[in-house]
N, CA, C and O of each residue as an XYZ file, in Angstrom:
168
protein
N     -30.199      1.990    -16.642
C     -29.280      2.308    -15.559
C     -28.404      3.499    -15.969
O     -27.878      3.552    -17.081
N     -28.268      4.415    -15.074
C     -27.381      5.544    -15.306
C     -25.977      5.198    -14.826
O     -25.796      4.582    -13.776
N     -24.998      5.604    -15.609
C     -23.609      5.383    -15.192
C     -23.171      6.582    -14.357
O     -23.301      7.730    -14.782
N     -22.651      6.300    -13.167
C     -22.194      7.385    -12.304
C     -20.788      7.088    -11.816
O     -20.357      5.937    -11.754
N     -20.095      8.144    -11.475
C     -18.728      8.017    -10.990
C     -18.537      9.009     -9.846
O     -18.885     10.183     -9.965
N     -17.991      8.533     -8.758
C     -17.771      9.375     -7.592
C     -16.325      9.210     -7.159
O     -15.843      8.086     -7.017
N     -15.637     10.308     -6.949
C     -14.230     10.224     -6.579
C     -14.030      9.596     -5.204
O     -12.958      9.060     -4.925
N     -15.045      9.652     -4.339
C     -14.923      9.058     -3.004
C     -15.148      7.543     -3.046
O     -14.757      6.841     -2.113
N     -15.764      7.035     -4.096
C     -16.095      5.615     -4.184
C     -15.284      4.936     -5.285
O     -15.431      3.736     -5.515
N     -14.435      5.695     -5.962
C     -13.667      5.144     -7.069
C     -12.668      4.086     -6.611
O     -12.414      3.910     -5.420
N     -12.118      3.396     -7.586
C     -11.120      2.375     -7.276
C      -9.833      3.038     -6.797
O      -9.459      4.100     -7.296
N      -9.155      2.422     -5.835
C      -7.897      3.007     -5.353
C      -6.774      2.840     -6.373
O      -6.874      2.039     -7.302
N      -5.727      3.595     -6.186
C      -4.543      3.457     -7.035
C      -3.952      2.065     -6.824
O      -3.834      1.597     -5.692
N      -3.584      1.413     -7.914
C      -3.050      0.054     -7.798
C      -1.549      0.010     -8.028
O      -0.983     -1.074     -8.172
N      -0.895      1.157     -8.065
C       0.542      1.148     -8.316
C       1.302      2.052     -7.350
O       2.421      2.476     -7.642
N       0.703      2.344     -6.212
C       1.365      3.210     -5.247
C       1.979      2.428     -4.105
O       1.690      1.244     -3.933
N       2.823      3.079     -3.325
C       3.457      2.398     -2.183
C       2.448      1.983     -1.116
O       2.656      0.984     -0.428
N       1.370      2.729     -0.973
C       0.342      2.347      0.005
C      -0.344      1.058     -0.376
O      -0.683      0.248      0.486
N      -0.550      0.864     -1.671
C      -1.181     -0.366     -2.173
C      -0.298     -1.573     -1.875
O      -0.773     -2.598     -1.386
N       0.991     -1.440     -2.176
C       1.941     -2.541     -1.931
C       2.059     -2.810     -0.439
O       2.088     -3.967     -0.022
N       2.128     -1.765      0.365
C       2.241     -1.931      1.816
C       1.010     -2.606      2.376
O       1.122     -3.477      3.238
N      -0.162     -2.221      1.903
C      -1.405     -2.831      2.381
C      -1.456     -4.316      2.089
O      -1.825     -5.112      2.952
N      -1.079     -4.696      0.854
C      -1.094     -6.116      0.518
C      -0.042     -6.884      1.311
O      -0.275     -8.029      1.699
N       1.111     -6.268      1.555
C       2.160     -6.942      2.326
C       1.699     -7.167      3.760
O       1.870     -8.259      4.302
N       1.117     -6.144      4.377
C       0.658     -6.269      5.765
C      -0.467     -7.294      5.862
O      -0.479     -8.107      6.786
N      -1.411     -7.266      4.924
C      -2.513     -8.223      4.991
C      -2.010     -9.643      4.748
O      -2.501    -10.590      5.363
N      -1.041     -9.795      3.861
C      -0.473    -11.117      3.615
C       0.248    -11.659      4.837
O       0.106    -12.834      5.178
N       1.024    -10.803      5.499
C       1.713    -11.236      6.714
C       0.723    -11.553      7.833
O       0.954    -12.468      8.622
N      -0.369    -10.808      7.906
C      -1.378    -11.085      8.928
C      -2.028    -12.445      8.691
O      -2.266    -13.194      9.639
N      -2.312    -12.763      7.439
C      -2.907    -14.069      7.124
C      -1.924    -15.186      7.442
O      -2.302    -16.191      8.045
N      -0.675    -15.024      7.047
C       0.322    -16.052      7.349
C       0.513    -16.202      8.854
O       0.654    -17.319      9.350
N       0.518    -15.086      9.586
C       0.648    -15.149     11.042
C      -0.515    -15.878     11.687
O      -0.326    -16.641     12.635
N      -1.719    -15.647     11.176
C      -2.895    -16.337     11.720
C      -2.819    -17.830     11.444
O      -3.158    -18.640     12.307
N      -2.378    -18.200     10.249
C      -2.259    -19.635      9.916
C      -1.222    -20.305     10.804
O      -1.460    -21.399     11.315
N      -0.083    -19.666     10.994
C       0.971    -20.235     11.841
C       0.508    -20.310     13.288
O       0.801    -21.290     13.973
N      -0.209    -19.299     13.770
C      -0.704    -19.318     15.143
C      -1.669    -20.465     15.354
O      -1.590    -21.169     16.361
N      -2.579    -20.661     14.414
C      -3.534    -21.776     14.530
C      -2.782    -23.103     14.479
O      -3.118    -24.030     15.215
N      -1.774    -23.204     13.622
C      -1.022    -24.445     13.499
C      -0.252    -24.732     14.778
O      -0.229    -25.873     15.238
N       0.385    -23.711     15.366
C       1.171    -23.923     16.576
C       0.291    -24.199     17.794
O       0.637    -25.025     18.638
N      -0.826    -23.521     17.884
C      -1.709    -23.711     19.046
C      -2.595    -24.945     18.894
O      -3.194    -25.402     19.867
N      -2.679    -25.474     17.702
C      -3.454    -26.684     17.489
C      -4.948    -26.488     17.670
O      -5.654    -27.403     18.092
N      -5.430    -25.293     17.351
C      -6.860    -25.025     17.506
C      -7.623    -25.737     16.404
O      -8.849    -25.647     16.344
């Protein structure tokens, strides 16, 4: 196997404000979905 590296496919920065914002938004979306299912009783 050849080892290759591509800047377009590389891992994202894990210490930037975009990373923190993304995790915060996704976490709030998951919590919102759980609360919505709980309140609607689906």
